[in-house]
C-alpha positions as CSV (number, residue, x, y, z in Angstrom):
1,M,23.5,3.6,-38.3
2,T,23.7,5.3,-35.3
3,T,20.8,6.9,-33.6
4,S,19.9,9.8,-31.1
5,S,17.0,10.8,-29.0
6,T,15.5,13.4,-31.3
7,Y,14.3,9.9,-32.6
8,G,11.1,8.5,-31.5
9,L,9.1,11.8,-31.3
10,E,5.8,9.7,-32.2
11,Q,5.5,6.0,-31.8
12,L,3.0,3.6,-33.7
13,T,2.5,0.0,-33.9
14,F,3.4,-1.6,-37.0
15,D,-0.3,-1.8,-38.1
16,E,-0.8,1.8,-37.5
17,A,2.6,2.5,-39.1
18,L,1.1,0.7,-41.9
19,A,-2.2,2.7,-42.1
20,S,0.1,5.8,-41.8
21,G,2.2,5.0,-45.1
22,L,4.6,2.5,-44.3
23,R,5.0,-0.2,-47.0
24,L,8.2,-2.3,-46.3
25,P,9.6,-3.0,-50.4
26,A,8.9,-6.4,-51.3
27,R,12.6,-6.2,-52.5
28,L,13.3,-6.4,-48.6
29,T,10.5,-8.6,-47.7
30,A,10.5,-11.4,-50.1
31,P,12.4,-14.3,-49.8
32,P,15.8,-14.0,-51.4
33,R,15.9,-15.0,-55.3
34,L,17.8,-17.9,-56.5
35,S,20.3,-15.8,-58.1
36,E,20.7,-14.1,-54.8
37,R,21.3,-17.2,-52.9
38,H,24.0,-18.3,-55.8
39,P,25.5,-15.1,-57.1
40,R,27.3,-17.2,-59.8
41,L,23.6,-17.8,-61.6
42,Y,23.3,-13.9,-62.0
43,P,24.7,-13.6,-65.1
44,L,22.6,-15.9,-66.4
45,A,19.7,-14.4,-64.9
46,V,20.1,-11.3,-66.5
47,R,20.8,-12.7,-69.8
48,A,17.3,-14.7,-69.5
49,H,15.6,-11.3,-68.7
50,R,17.1,-9.5,-71.6
51,L,16.1,-12.5,-74.1
52,R,12.7,-12.7,-72.4
53,R,12.5,-8.6,-73.2
54,R,14.0,-9.2,-76.7
55,W,11.3,-11.7,-77.7
56,A,8.7,-9.4,-76.7
57,W,9.9,-6.7,-78.7
58,L,10.1,-8.6,-81.8
59,T,6.7,-10.2,-81.3
60,S,4.7,-7.3,-80.1
61,R,2.5,-5.0,-82.2
62,T,3.5,-1.9,-80.7
63,L,4.2,1.1,-82.9
64,W,7.5,2.3,-81.1
65,A,8.4,5.9,-81.3
66,S,11.5,6.4,-83.6
67,D,11.3,9.4,-85.7
68,R,13.0,12.4,-85.0
69,A,12.6,16.2,-86.3
70,D,15.0,18.6,-86.5
71,D,12.6,21.5,-86.1
72,D,10.9,22.2,-82.8
73,L,6.9,21.4,-82.8
74,P,5.3,25.2,-81.7
75,V,3.5,24.4,-77.9
76,R,5.8,24.1,-75.3
77,V,4.2,21.8,-72.6
78,N,7.0,21.3,-69.6
79,A,10.7,22.0,-69.1
80,H,13.1,20.9,-66.4
81,S,16.6,21.0,-66.0
82,S,19.0,19.0,-63.3
83,L,22.3,19.5,-61.9
84,L,24.6,17.3,-63.3
85,L,27.2,17.4,-60.7
86,R,26.6,16.5,-56.7
87,E,29.2,17.2,-53.8
88,L,30.1,13.7,-53.2
89,S,33.3,11.7,-52.6
90,A,36.4,12.4,-54.9
91,D,35.9,8.6,-55.6
92,E,32.2,9.2,-56.6
93,M,33.1,12.7,-58.6
94,A,35.2,10.9,-60.8
95,L,32.0,8.5,-61.5
96,Q,30.2,11.7,-61.5
97,H,32.1,13.1,-64.4
98,G,31.6,9.6,-66.3
99,K,28.0,9.8,-65.9
100,V,28.0,13.4,-67.8
101,V,29.7,11.9,-70.8
102,N,27.3,8.8,-71.0
103,L,24.4,11.7,-70.5
104,R,25.5,13.6,-73.3
105,L,25.6,10.6,-75.7
106,A,22.2,9.3,-74.5
107,S,20.7,12.6,-74.4
108,A,21.2,12.9,-78.0
109,R,19.2,9.5,-79.2
110,T,16.2,11.2,-77.5
111,D,16.8,14.5,-78.6
112,G,14.1,15.7,-81.2
113,L,12.2,12.5,-80.9
114,L,8.5,12.2,-82.0
115,I,5.9,10.4,-80.1
116,R,2.9,10.1,-82.3
117,P,-0.7,9.6,-81.6
118,G,-1.0,5.7,-81.0
119,E,2.9,5.2,-80.5
120,T,5.0,4.2,-77.5
121,F,8.1,5.2,-76.0
122,S,10.6,3.1,-74.8
123,F,13.9,4.4,-73.0
124,N,15.6,1.4,-74.0
125,H,14.4,1.1,-77.3
126,V,15.6,4.3,-78.1
127,V,18.8,4.5,-76.6
128,G,20.0,0.9,-76.9
129,N,22.6,-0.6,-75.0
130,C,25.4,1.4,-73.4
131,T,28.4,-0.3,-74.5
132,R,32.2,0.9,-74.5
133,R,32.4,0.3,-78.1
134,K,29.6,3.4,-78.5
135,G,31.8,5.7,-76.3
136,Y,30.0,5.0,-72.9
137,V,32.5,5.0,-69.8
138,E,32.3,3.9,-66.4
139,G,29.8,6.5,-64.4
140,M,28.0,6.3,-61.0
141,R,25.1,3.8,-60.9
142,L,22.9,2.7,-58.2
143,S,23.0,-1.0,-56.9
144,N,21.0,-1.7,-53.8
145,G,21.1,2.0,-53.0
146,D,24.9,2.3,-52.8
147,A,27.1,4.1,-55.4
148,E,29.4,2.0,-57.8
149,A,31.0,2.3,-61.1
150,G,29.2,0.9,-64.2
151,V,29.8,1.1,-68.1
152,G,26.7,3.4,-68.9
153,G,26.1,4.4,-65.3
154,G,24.0,7.8,-64.6
155,L,21.4,7.4,-67.4
156,C,18.7,7.1,-64.4
157,Q,19.2,10.7,-64.2
158,L,18.0,11.4,-68.0
159,A,15.1,8.7,-67.6
160,N,13.9,10.9,-64.3
161,L,14.0,14.1,-66.3
162,L,11.7,12.5,-69.1
163,L,9.1,10.9,-66.4
164,W,8.7,14.2,-64.7
165,M,7.8,16.1,-67.9
166,F,5.9,12.9,-68.8
167,L,3.9,13.2,-65.7
168,H,2.6,16.8,-66.8
169,T,0.8,15.5,-69.7
170,E,-1.6,13.0,-71.1
171,L,0.6,10.5,-72.1
172,T,0.2,7.1,-70.6
173,V,2.9,5.7,-68.0
174,V,2.9,2.0,-69.1
175,E,5.8,0.7,-67.3
176,R,8.1,2.6,-64.5
177,S,10.5,0.8,-62.3
178,V,10.8,2.7,-58.8
179,H,14.0,2.6,-56.5
180,S,13.4,0.4,-53.1
181,F,16.5,2.5,-51.4
182,D,16.9,6.3,-50.8
183,P,20.3,6.8,-51.2
184,F,21.3,10.7,-50.6
185,P,19.8,13.0,-48.1
186,D,17.8,15.8,-49.8
187,K,20.4,18.5,-50.2
188,G,19.8,20.6,-53.4
189,R,16.6,18.5,-54.2
190,V,14.5,20.0,-56.9
191,L,11.9,17.3,-57.7
192,P,10.0,15.7,-55.2
193,W,11.4,12.5,-53.7
194,G,9.6,9.3,-55.5
195,V,9.4,10.6,-59.1
196,G,12.2,8.9,-60.3
197,C,12.8,5.5,-62.1
198,S,15.2,2.7,-62.5
199,I,16.8,1.7,-66.0
200,V,18.6,-1.6,-66.9
201,F,18.7,-2.7,-70.4
202,N,16.9,-3.9,-71.4
203,Y,14.4,-5.1,-69.0
204,V,13.9,-2.5,-66.5
205,D,12.2,0.4,-68.8
206,L,10.3,3.7,-68.6
207,V,7.5,3.1,-71.0
208,V,4.7,5.5,-72.2
209,R,2.3,5.4,-74.5
210,N,0.5,8.4,-76.4
211,D,-3.4,7.7,-76.5
212,T,-4.1,11.4,-77.2
213,D,-4.4,13.0,-80.9
214,T,-1.6,14.9,-80.1
215,T,2.1,14.6,-81.3
216,F,4.9,15.3,-78.8
217,Q,8.5,15.7,-79.1
218,L,11.5,15.5,-76.9
219,R,14.4,17.7,-76.8
220,T,17.5,16.6,-74.5
221,W,20.6,18.0,-74.3
222,V,23.6,18.4,-71.7
223,A,24.5,22.1,-70.8
224,E,27.3,23.3,-69.0
225,R,25.9,22.6,-65.7
226,H,22.9,21.0,-65.9
227,L,20.8,18.2,-68.2
228,R,17.7,19.8,-69.7
229,G,15.0,19.0,-71.3
230,L,11.8,20.0,-73.0
231,L,8.6,18.8,-74.1
232,L,6.7,19.9,-77.0
233,A,3.7,19.4,-78.6
234,D,2.0,20.2,-82.3
235,R,-1.2,21.9,-80.4
236,E,-2.0,23.0,-77.0
237,P,-3.0,20.4,-74.8
238,P,-6.7,20.6,-72.9
239,R,-5.3,20.0,-69.6
240,S,-2.5,20.9,-67.6
241,F,-0.9,19.0,-64.6
242,H,0.5,20.0,-61.0
243,V,2.5,17.3,-59.7
244,E,3.7,17.2,-55.8
245,A,4.7,15.0,-52.7
246,R,2.3,14.8,-49.6
247,Q,2.2,12.6,-46.5
248,E,6.4,12.9,-46.3
249,R,7.3,10.6,-43.3
250,F,10.4,8.7,-42.1
251,F,9.9,5.7,-39.9
252,R,12.4,3.6,-37.7
253,Y,11.6,-0.2,-37.7
254,R,13.8,-2.7,-36.3
255,G,16.9,-0.4,-36.4
256,R,16.4,0.5,-40.0
257,F,14.8,3.7,-41.6
258,F,12.3,3.8,-44.1
259,R,11.0,6.8,-46.0
260,A,7.6,6.9,-47.6
261,N,5.3,9.3,-49.5
262,Q,2.6,9.7,-51.8
263,I,2.8,11.7,-55.1
264,W,-0.1,13.2,-56.4
265,R,-1.3,14.9,-59.5
266,T,-3.6,17.9,-59.7
267,V,-5.4,18.3,-63.2
268,I,-6.2,21.8,-64.5
269,D,-8.3,23.1,-67.3
270,R,-5.5,24.5,-69.7
271,R,-8.2,27.8,-70.8
272,S,-10.1,28.4,-67.7
273,G,-7.5,27.7,-65.1
274,N,-10.2,25.5,-63.1
275,L,-9.5,22.7,-61.2
276,L,-10.7,19.5,-62.7
277,G,-9.5,17.2,-59.7
278,E,-6.7,15.1,-58.7
279,E,-5.3,11.7,-58.8
280,L,-2.7,9.5,-56.8
281,V,0.3,8.7,-59.0
282,K,2.3,6.5,-56.6
283,E,2.9,5.5,-53.2
284,N,6.6,5.3,-52.2
285,C,8.4,3.2,-49.4
286,A,12.1,2.9,-49.6
287,L,15.0,1.7,-47.4
288,V,16.9,4.7,-46.2
289,K,20.8,4.4,-46.7
290,Y,21.7,7.5,-44.8
291,E,20.7,9.0,-41.2
292,P,17.6,11.4,-41.5
293,R,19.4,14.0,-39.0
294,N,17.0,16.6,-37.4
295,L,14.2,14.9,-39.0
296,P,11.1,14.1,-37.2
297,V,11.1,10.2,-37.1
298,I,8.0,7.8,-36.4
299,E,9.4,5.0,-34.2
300,V,7.4,1.7,-35.3
301,V,7.3,-0.8,-32.5
302,D,5.6,-4.5,-32.5
303,G,3.0,-5.8,-30.7
304,A,-0.2,-3.9,-29.8
305,S,-0.5,-0.4,-28.8
């Protein structure tokens, strides 16, 4: 990446940067995995992860959400939509059109799904393995922060939409894998950076559990220009939520850019409108794969100040 004199508006030591939110992703600081040192072992590692997860599914006493209903539940809890196509290169645009095909198939699997009290929703359990035999095509997926072709690519967009709606409910997020990379600038971003999740069948998953006495229902579909979602319920939940990003920062450390923030959730009494409290949902830090132009960047230096 190139740099310019606009960077380094503030300078911190590494320890000061840690206190300000810089958390180098473990993916980047941990020793290379065996499959990274020996790429031929990677397919075996994937197979081992999948077998381990399948065994966990078979032996678990978890009540998995699987029933669907054609009729909508009466209470609208949250709604969201996300743009299907971004302005990218010609090759990446072709992959995005494939992504739309994949999203149409996957959203049909989650559409109408009921999450009853005591049940657990698993994205991979509901959508399943996205293979060519099921109609999935090559779409855009992210690997180490780079866009590449892959059958079933693009389903993270559906998982991101679902997670955003789940964060506005009492549902408990059990499993969510965050991205270690920030691949694109914020042009046209609707949701705060840092509320997305990764999906890889079947061992990288989005899992939420219903610990309430309310039944929730998902409605998901692909419209002309947007992926759309509704989260419905059989009764009005007692609380509502506002989710936002705070402490947005860019760092430059040893020639690489990092982005950090915090995701907070404000809890509101639905009937009175009174503020009940707020909670820290997630602290994010990721390697930035683009040059953060015209943005303040904190220069991190080794050694004492």
